Z-matrix of the N, CA and C atoms (Angstrom, degrees):
N
C 1 1.461
C 2 1.535 1 110.79
N 3 1.321 2 116.06 1 -38.60
C 4 1.463 3 119.51 2 177.92
C 5 1.528 4 110.66 3 -63.98
N 6 1.330 5 115.27 4 -40.40
C 7 1.467 6 119.58 5 178.83
C 8 1.525 7 110.01 6 -64.07
N 9 1.336 8 116.35 7 -41.44
C 10 1.461 9 120.62 8 178.08
C 11 1.526 10 110.92 9 -60.14
N 12 1.323 11 115.86 10 -42.91
C 13 1.463 12 120.00 11 -179.41
C 14 1.523 13 110.49 12 -63.87
N 15 1.323 14 116.77 13 -40.80
C 16 1.467 15 120.38 14 178.78
C 17 1.519 16 110.47 15 -64.29
N 18 1.341 17 117.03 16 -44.78
C 19 1.469 18 120.69 17 179.09
C 20 1.522 19 110.55 18 -62.00
N 21 1.333 20 116.01 19 -42.68
C 22 1.458 21 120.41 20 179.78
C 23 1.528 22 110.29 21 -63.28
N 24 1.327 23 115.83 22 -40.61
C 25 1.453 24 120.64 23 -179.10
C 26 1.528 25 110.95 24 -64.33
N 27 1.328 26 117.39 25 -47.18
C 28 1.461 27 119.41 26 179.88
C 29 1.525 28 110.64 27 -64.89
N 30 1.336 29 116.57 28 -33.49
C 31 1.455 30 120.11 29 178.18
C 32 1.527 31 110.74 30 -64.92
N 33 1.339 32 117.32 31 -45.46
C 34 1.469 33 118.53 32 178.89
C 35 1.521 34 111.13 33 -68.28
N 36 1.329 35 117.03 34 -33.21
C 37 1.465 36 119.09 35 175.97
C 38 1.523 37 109.99 36 -64.52
N 39 1.340 38 115.88 37 -40.50
C 40 1.463 39 119.48 38 179.53
C 41 1.523 40 110.09 39 -63.98
N 42 1.333 41 116.27 40 -41.60
C 43 1.468 42 120.67 41 179.26
C 44 1.532 43 110.19 42 -63.70
N 45 1.329 44 116.14 43 -44.23
C 46 1.464 45 119.88 44 -179.93
C 47 1.525 46 110.29 45 -63.95
N 48 1.326 47 116.36 46 -43.15
C 49 1.466 48 120.87 47 179.87
C 50 1.518 49 110.75 48 -61.67
N 51 1.342 50 116.18 49 -43.09
C 52 1.466 51 120.69 50 178.23
C 53 1.522 52 110.55 51 -62.63
N 54 1.331 53 116.57 52 -41.87
C 55 1.468 54 120.35 53 179.84
C 56 1.526 55 110.56 54 -63.43
N 57 1.333 56 116.29 55 -41.11
C 58 1.466 57 120.31 56 179.17
C 59 1.526 58 110.06 57 -65.23
N 60 1.337 59 116.66 58 -43.05
C 61 1.461 60 119.74 59 179.12
C 62 1.516 61 110.97 60 -63.19
N 63 1.345 62 116.78 61 -41.93
C 64 1.459 63 120.26 62 -179.42
C 65 1.524 64 111.38 63 -64.78
N 66 1.342 65 116.80 64 -43.64
C 67 1.456 66 119.26 65 -179.16
C 68 1.528 67 110.48 66 -67.37
N 69 1.328 68 116.75 67 -34.38
C 70 1.460 69 120.72 68 176.77
C 71 1.526 70 110.41 69 -64.97
N 72 1.335 71 116.11 70 -43.10
C 73 1.460 72 120.36 71 177.81
C 74 1.524 73 111.02 72 -63.05
N 75 1.336 74 115.90 73 -42.30
C 76 1.458 75 120.54 74 179.84
C 77 1.528 76 110.46 75 -62.70
N 78 1.348 77 115.97 76 -41.83
C 79 1.462 78 121.32 77 178.74
C 80 1.524 79 110.54 78 -61.47
N 81 1.346 80 116.23 79 -44.64
C 82 1.467 81 119.89 80 179.24
C 83 1.519 82 111.05 81 -65.07
N 84 1.339 83 116.23 82 -40.66
C 85 1.458 84 120.62 83 179.68
C 86 1.525 85 110.86 84 -61.54
N 87 1.337 86 116.45 85 -43.77
C 88 1.465 87 120.79 86 178.27
C 89 1.525 88 110.02 87 -63.26
N 90 1.323 89 117.07 88 -38.97
C 91 1.463 90 120.74 89 177.97
C 92 1.516 91 111.40 90 -62.32
N 93 1.333 92 116.31 91 -43.33
C 94 1.472 93 121.03 92 179.75
C 95 1.525 94 110.07 93 -64.53
N 96 1.332 95 116.95 94 -43.52
C 97 1.468 96 121.03 95 179.72
C 98 1.528 97 110.22 96 -63.73
N 99 1.336 98 116.09 97 -43.06
C 100 1.458 99 120.45 98 179.15
C 101 1.522 100 110.58 99 -61.82
N 102 1.331 101 116.48 100 -44.20
C 103 1.460 102 120.82 101 179.35
C 104 1.524 103 110.94 102 -62.58
N 105 1.339 104 115.95 103 -41.57
C 106 1.465 105 120.11 104 -179.75
C 107 1.525 106 110.84 105 -63.51
N 108 1.327 107 116.89 106 -44.13
C 109 1.471 108 120.69 107 179.39
C 110 1.529 109 109.95 108 -64.64
N 111 1.342 110 116.44 109 -43.28
C 112 1.465 111 120.82 110 -179.52
C 113 1.520 112 110.23 111 -61.44
N 114 1.336 113 116.76 112 -45.25
C 115 1.463 114 120.66 113 179.26
C 116 1.526 115 110.99 114 -63.79
N 117 1.326 116 115.77 115 -41.87
C 118 1.456 117 119.62 116 -178.97
C 119 1.526 118 110.29 117 -62.15
N 120 1.338 119 116.31 118 -44.39
C 121 1.462 120 119.86 119 179.15
C 122 1.524 121 110.61 120 -66.30
N 123 1.331 122 116.58 121 -36.14
C 124 1.459 123 121.17 122 -177.99
C 125 1.522 124 110.07 123 -68.67
N 126 1.342 125 116.86 124 -34.33
C 127 1.463 126 120.70 125 -175.19
C 128 1.522 127 112.78 126 -84.29
N 129 1.341 128 116.77 127 -15.26
C 130 1.463 129 119.05 128 178.31
C 131 1.538 130 108.33 129 -72.09
N 132 1.323 131 115.30 130 123.25
C 133 1.470 132 119.22 131 177.91
C 134 1.515 133 110.13 132 -74.89
N 135 1.313 134 115.51 133 140.76
C 136 1.450 135 120.77 134 177.96
C 137 1.513 136 112.37 135 69.72
N 138 1.324 137 116.84 136 43.54
C 139 1.459 138 120.49 137 173.71
C 140 1.524 139 107.39 138 -96.00
N 141 1.322 140 117.43 139 97.76
C 142 1.472 141 120.24 140 -170.79
C 143 1.530 142 112.87 141 -66.87
N 144 1.345 143 117.45 142 -26.85
C 145 1.463 144 118.73 143 -175.95
C 146 1.526 145 112.07 144 -73.32
N 147 1.353 146 117.46 145 -10.68
C 148 1.461 147 119.78 146 179.82
C 149 1.526 148 111.66 147 -85.38
N 150 1.332 149 116.21 148 -23.81
C 151 1.467 150 118.66 149 -171.83
C 152 1.520 151 111.54 150 -109.90
N 153 1.324 152 117.15 151 39.27
C 154 1.459 153 119.29 152 -179.65
C 155 1.508 154 110.75 153 -83.77
């Protein structure tokens, strides 16, 4: 039973770690997309909505 508890614990830790890594990747991906859109809008000449 103790061994089962240890295995279960490491399994939930692995799941939590994977979830944290995935959310971190998603956050970075959103940051990259946001930066790309911001740069694209900034580089477009005559974008009136940027200079309000």
